[in-house]
C-alpha positions as CSV (number, residue, x, y, z in Angstrom):
1,M,24.7,-12.3,28.1
2,I,21.9,-15.0,27.9
3,K,19.8,-14.5,24.9
4,K,15.8,-14.2,25.4
5,N,13.5,-16.5,23.8
6,I,11.0,-15.4,21.4
7,S,8.1,-17.4,19.9
8,M,6.6,-16.1,16.6
9,I,3.4,-17.8,15.0
10,T,2.8,-17.1,11.3
11,S,0.4,-18.5,8.7
12,H,2.8,-20.5,6.5
13,P,6.6,-20.5,5.4
14,A,7.4,-17.5,2.9
15,P,10.3,-15.8,1.7
16,Y,9.3,-12.5,3.3
17,M,8.9,-14.0,6.6
18,D,12.3,-15.7,6.5
19,V,13.8,-12.2,6.4
20,V,12.0,-11.2,9.5
21,F,13.2,-14.4,11.3
22,E,16.9,-14.0,10.2
23,Q,17.1,-10.5,11.8
24,L,15.4,-11.7,15.1
25,L,17.7,-14.7,15.2
26,L,20.8,-12.3,15.5
27,K,19.6,-11.1,18.7
28,Y,17.3,-13.8,20.2
29,N,16.6,-17.5,20.4
30,L,13.6,-17.9,18.1
31,D,11.2,-20.6,17.9
32,V,8.8,-20.4,14.7
33,Y,5.3,-21.9,14.4
34,Y,3.2,-22.3,11.3
35,N,-0.5,-22.5,11.1
36,H,0.0,-24.3,7.8
37,S,2.9,-26.3,6.3
38,K,2.6,-24.3,2.9
39,S,0.4,-21.7,1.3
40,K,-2.4,-22.6,-0.8
41,D,-1.9,-19.7,-3.2
42,K,1.8,-19.2,-3.4
43,S,3.8,-22.3,-4.3
44,W,7.3,-21.4,-3.8
45,K,9.6,-24.3,-4.6
46,N,13.2,-23.2,-4.5
47,Q,13.0,-21.6,-1.0
48,N,15.1,-22.6,2.1
49,Y,12.4,-22.0,4.5
50,T,13.0,-21.3,8.3
51,K,12.3,-24.5,10.1
52,G,9.5,-24.3,12.3
53,Q,6.8,-26.5,14.1
54,N,3.4,-27.1,12.5
55,V,0.5,-26.4,14.8
56,K,-2.4,-27.8,12.8
57,S,-3.2,-31.0,14.9
58,F,-4.5,-31.2,18.6
59,K,-1.3,-32.9,19.8
60,E,1.1,-30.5,17.8
61,S,-1.0,-27.3,19.5
62,V,-0.8,-28.6,23.1
63,I,3.0,-29.2,22.7
64,A,3.4,-25.6,21.2
65,F,1.3,-24.2,23.7
66,N,3.2,-25.4,26.5
67,K,6.7,-24.2,25.0
68,I,5.3,-20.7,23.9
69,L,4.2,-19.8,27.2
70,K,7.6,-20.1,28.6
71,S,8.9,-17.5,26.1
72,D,10.1,-14.0,27.2
73,F,8.1,-12.4,24.2
74,V,5.5,-14.0,21.7
75,I,4.5,-12.6,18.3
76,V,1.0,-13.9,17.0
77,G,0.4,-13.7,13.4
78,G,-3.1,-12.4,13.6
79,W,-6.5,-14.2,14.9
80,S,-7.8,-16.0,11.8
81,Y,-6.9,-19.3,13.3
82,K,-8.4,-21.1,16.3
83,F,-4.7,-22.0,17.7
84,N,-4.0,-18.1,17.6
85,I,-7.2,-17.4,19.4
86,I,-6.6,-19.9,22.0
87,L,-3.2,-18.6,22.4
88,I,-4.0,-15.0,22.8
89,F,-6.4,-15.9,25.6
90,L,-3.8,-18.1,27.2
91,L,-1.4,-15.2,26.8
92,I,-3.8,-12.8,28.5
93,T,-4.5,-15.0,31.1
94,F,-0.9,-15.6,32.1
95,R,0.0,-12.0,31.6
96,K,2.6,-12.7,29.2
97,K,4.2,-10.1,26.9
98,F,3.2,-10.4,23.3
99,A,2.2,-8.7,20.2
100,I,-0.4,-9.4,17.4
101,T,0.6,-8.7,13.9
102,S,-1.8,-7.5,11.2
103,D,-1.9,-5.6,7.7
104,V,-4.8,-3.4,6.7
105,P,-8.3,-5.0,7.1
106,E,-11.1,-4.3,4.7
107,V,-13.2,-1.6,6.2
108,H,-16.5,-2.8,4.9
109,R,-16.0,-6.0,6.7
110,I,-16.3,-4.2,10.1
111,N,-19.9,-4.3,11.6
112,K,-21.0,-2.6,14.9
113,I,-21.0,-5.9,16.8
114,K,-17.5,-7.2,15.8
115,R,-16.2,-3.7,16.5
116,V,-17.4,-3.5,19.9
117,I,-16.1,-7.1,20.8
118,K,-12.7,-6.5,19.1
119,T,-12.3,-3.1,21.0
120,N,-12.8,-4.6,24.3
121,I,-10.6,-7.4,23.6
122,F,-7.8,-5.2,22.2
123,K,-7.7,-3.4,25.4
124,L,-6.2,-6.6,26.8
125,I,-3.4,-7.0,24.2
126,P,0.0,-5.4,25.1
127,Y,1.1,-4.5,21.5
128,F,0.2,-4.5,18.0
129,F,2.9,-5.1,15.3
130,L,1.4,-3.5,12.1
131,T,2.6,-3.3,8.6
132,G,2.7,0.4,8.1
133,H,1.3,3.8,8.8
134,S,-2.1,3.3,7.1
135,C,-2.6,0.2,9.2
136,K,-1.8,2.2,12.4
137,E,-4.4,4.9,11.4
138,H,-7.0,2.1,10.7
139,Y,-6.5,0.5,14.4
140,M,-6.4,4.0,16.0
141,K,-9.7,5.0,14.2
142,Y,-11.8,1.9,14.4
143,Y,-10.7,0.3,17.6
144,N,-9.4,3.2,19.6
145,I,-5.9,1.6,20.1
146,T,-3.4,4.0,21.9
147,E,-0.4,5.1,19.8
148,E,2.0,3.7,22.6
149,K,0.8,0.1,22.0
150,I,1.6,0.2,18.1
151,K,4.9,-0.8,16.5
152,I,5.6,-0.5,12.7
153,F,6.6,-4.3,12.0
154,P,6.1,-4.8,8.0
155,Y,6.8,-7.9,6.2
156,G,10.3,-8.7,5.4
157,I,12.1,-7.3,2.2
158,I,15.1,-8.7,0.3
159,F,17.4,-5.8,-0.5
160,P,19.2,-6.0,-3.6
161,N,22.9,-5.1,-4.3
162,K,22.8,-1.4,-4.5
163,K,25.7,-0.8,-6.9
164,E,24.2,-3.6,-9.2
165,I,20.8,-1.9,-9.3
166,I,22.4,1.6,-9.9
167,D,24.2,0.3,-13.0
168,I,21.3,-1.6,-14.2
169,N,19.0,1.2,-14.1
170,K,21.5,3.6,-15.9
171,K,21.7,1.1,-18.6
172,R,17.9,0.8,-18.9
173,K,17.6,4.7,-19.0
174,N,20.2,4.8,-21.8
175,D,18.4,1.9,-23.8
176,V,15.0,3.7,-23.5
177,I,16.2,7.3,-23.9
178,N,19.0,6.9,-26.4
179,Q,18.4,3.6,-28.1
180,N,14.7,4.0,-28.4
181,S,14.1,0.6,-26.6
182,K,10.6,-0.4,-25.4
183,I,9.7,0.4,-21.9
184,K,9.5,-2.7,-19.9
185,I,6.3,-3.0,-17.5
186,L,6.2,-5.7,-15.0
187,I,3.1,-6.8,-13.3
188,A,3.3,-9.6,-10.6
189,N,0.0,-10.4,-9.0
190,R,-2.3,-13.3,-8.8
191,F,-5.3,-13.7,-11.0
192,I,-8.2,-13.1,-8.6
193,K,-11.0,-10.8,-8.7
194,R,-9.7,-8.0,-6.2
195,K,-6.2,-7.7,-8.2
196,G,-7.4,-5.2,-10.7
197,Y,-6.7,-7.0,-14.0
198,E,-10.0,-5.8,-15.3
199,I,-8.7,-2.1,-14.9
200,I,-5.4,-3.2,-16.4
201,S,-6.9,-4.7,-19.5
202,E,-9.4,-1.8,-20.0
203,S,-6.2,0.5,-19.7
204,F,-4.1,-1.5,-22.2
205,K,-7.2,-1.6,-24.6
206,K,-7.3,2.3,-24.5
207,L,-3.5,2.5,-25.1
208,N,-3.8,-0.1,-27.9
209,T,-6.5,1.9,-29.7
210,L,-4.3,4.9,-29.7
211,N,-1.4,3.1,-31.1
212,L,0.7,3.5,-28.1
213,L,0.8,0.0,-26.5
214,N,3.5,-1.0,-28.8
215,Q,6.0,1.3,-27.0
216,F,5.8,-1.0,-24.1
217,D,7.4,-4.4,-23.5
218,I,4.7,-5.9,-20.8
219,T,5.3,-8.9,-18.7
220,I,2.9,-10.4,-16.4
221,V,3.4,-13.1,-13.8
222,G,1.1,-14.8,-11.3
223,N,-1.3,-17.7,-11.4
224,G,-4.8,-17.9,-10.2
225,E,-8.5,-18.9,-10.9
226,L,-8.8,-16.0,-13.6
227,Y,-5.6,-16.8,-15.4
228,E,-7.1,-18.4,-18.4
229,K,-9.7,-15.7,-18.6
230,Y,-7.2,-13.0,-18.6
231,K,-4.8,-14.8,-20.9
232,T,-7.5,-14.9,-23.4
233,I,-8.3,-11.0,-23.0
234,F,-4.7,-9.9,-23.0
235,D,-3.9,-12.0,-26.3
236,K,-6.8,-10.2,-28.0
237,I,-5.4,-6.9,-27.1
238,S,-1.8,-7.9,-28.0
239,K,0.0,-10.9,-28.8
240,D,3.2,-9.2,-27.5
241,I,1.7,-9.2,-23.8
242,K,3.7,-12.0,-22.1
243,L,2.1,-14.0,-19.5
244,L,4.5,-16.1,-17.6
245,G,2.3,-17.8,-15.0
246,W,3.9,-18.6,-11.6
247,V,7.7,-17.7,-11.2
248,E,10.2,-18.4,-8.3
249,I,11.3,-15.7,-6.1
250,D,14.9,-15.5,-8.0
251,E,13.1,-15.1,-11.4
252,Y,10.7,-12.7,-9.9
253,E,13.6,-10.7,-8.6
254,K,15.3,-10.8,-12.0
255,L,12.4,-9.3,-13.8
256,L,12.1,-6.5,-11.2
257,D,15.6,-5.8,-11.5
258,H,15.5,-5.2,-15.4
259,C,12.0,-3.4,-15.7
260,D,11.4,0.2,-15.8
261,I,7.7,0.5,-14.6
262,Y,6.1,-1.8,-11.9
263,I,2.2,-1.6,-11.7
264,H,0.2,-2.9,-8.8
265,A,-3.6,-2.5,-9.7
266,S,-5.4,-4.3,-6.8
267,I,-8.8,-2.9,-5.9
268,F,-7.7,-3.6,-2.3
269,E,-4.5,-5.0,-1.1
270,P,-4.0,-5.4,2.8
271,Y,-0.2,-4.3,2.0
272,G,1.5,-5.2,-1.3
273,I,4.9,-6.4,-0.9
274,P,6.0,-5.9,-4.5
275,V,5.5,-2.2,-4.3
276,I,8.4,-2.0,-1.9
277,D,10.6,-4.7,-3.8
278,A,10.3,-2.3,-6.9
279,M,10.8,0.9,-5.0
280,I,13.9,-0.3,-3.3
281,R,15.2,-0.9,-6.8
282,G,14.8,2.5,-8.1
283,K,11.7,1.6,-10.4
284,L,8.7,3.8,-11.1
285,V,5.8,2.3,-9.3
286,I,2.2,3.0,-10.6
287,A,-0.2,1.8,-8.0
288,S,-4.0,2.1,-7.3
289,N,-5.2,3.8,-4.1
290,G,-6.4,0.4,-2.8
291,V,-2.8,-0.7,-2.3
292,M,-1.8,-0.1,1.4
293,S,1.9,-0.1,0.8
294,A,1.8,2.4,-1.8
295,V,-0.6,4.6,0.4
296,D,2.4,4.4,3.0
297,F,5.2,5.3,0.8
298,I,4.0,6.9,-2.4
299,E,3.9,10.7,-2.9
300,N,2.1,11.1,-6.1
301,S,4.3,12.4,-9.0
302,H,7.3,12.6,-6.8
303,N,8.3,9.0,-6.1
304,G,5.7,7.1,-7.9
305,F,2.1,7.5,-9.3
306,M,-1.3,6.5,-7.7
307,Y,-4.7,6.4,-9.3
308,D,-8.2,5.5,-8.3
309,S,-8.5,1.8,-8.2
310,N,-11.7,1.6,-10.2
311,I,-10.8,4.2,-13.0
312,A,-9.0,2.7,-15.8
313,I,-8.5,5.8,-17.9
314,E,-6.4,7.4,-14.9
315,L,-4.0,4.6,-15.4
316,S,-3.9,5.0,-19.1
317,E,-3.3,8.7,-18.9
318,I,-0.3,8.2,-16.4
319,L,1.4,5.8,-19.0
320,M,0.5,8.2,-21.9
321,N,2.2,11.0,-20.0
322,L,5.2,9.2,-19.4
323,L,5.6,8.5,-23.1
324,K,5.6,12.3,-23.5
325,D,8.7,12.5,-21.2
326,K,10.6,9.3,-20.7
327,N,13.2,10.7,-18.3
328,N,10.5,11.1,-15.6
329,I,10.4,7.3,-15.3
330,Y,13.9,7.4,-14.1
331,A,13.9,10.5,-12.1
332,I,10.8,9.4,-10.2
333,G,12.3,6.0,-9.9
334,E,15.4,7.5,-8.2
335,N,13.2,9.5,-5.7
336,A,11.6,6.1,-4.8
337,F,15.1,4.6,-4.6
338,N,16.1,7.2,-1.9
339,C,13.0,6.8,0.2
340,D,13.5,5.8,4.0
341,F,12.8,2.0,4.2
342,S,14.6,1.7,7.8
343,D,11.4,0.0,9.2
344,F,12.4,-3.1,7.1
345,K,15.5,-3.5,8.9
346,N,14.3,-2.8,12.5
347,Y,12.6,-5.9,13.7
348,A,15.0,-6.9,16.4
349,K,15.1,-3.4,17.6
350,V,11.2,-3.1,17.9
351,V,11.4,-6.2,20.2
352,E,14.5,-4.8,22.0
353,K,12.7,-1.7,23.2
354,I,9.8,-3.5,24.6
355,L,11.9,-6.1,26.6
356,S,14.4,-3.5,27.8
């Protein structure tokens, strides 16, 4: 049987997109196009990216348009770039089968004029590949997208070795419960305003005043414009809080494997891949209600914890309560481990149902 041809356009190379590409390549001929050759904010170095064509220059764009329009199906990574906008109108004009991908937009950026314009344009788009159910609810509520046009198509996740993770988690539980080891907290987020570091620092200050912070071994990874500011703040709270700056994907995964708690404190996060990375490893995730992946997957107190993104004391209280019964860290983490993550393995099936 002859494989069908798919074209996919995404903003830049990334490990989480490679996962999607690899799954699609098992069933289809895939051409990948990048709006940028690399990310401005995420400088992965040790990564074998899926080869793709850049579409930044006029010449590159024209060549790409001609090839993409011959595809059996096209996946367009949003509409933030001129290339994507022109492509969408070409696909509509030539009545091609295609989908637009999106994570959850910020509600406060929606105004009446944009909403009316987008609602009418969206009527012409055959499919929407959305990151999760909170994203689905957003598009149905604000743009009247019918459920039939929406497919769940999240960012790619690299699943760890299940047996190895179970063994690590058993050891961590024994070390903390029976050997009185410190509870390892990991935070992996860029140092920019919306990432919630003000709430984290206030929460840690509170724990420190109660002489409880020393029961945690805290590691923070990430870079960004506010790094030096918060390095100073965290140093004042405790010299034991480790800020590692940017780390490569393999080091990030190793830190996740061996932590007990993962905290994602963003005031707003359109998705939040690390939440899923932690849950599939059976880690206890504590996330704000502004993190959309957490909204999709966490049942509060059952398979993780959620708190109000603007209230530091709620985060402090969750951590204080966990110190009273440390077994909950691993019981709730196990519930996270047993969640249904099948959407992260269904990329080719989603396309297959459309093309069949």
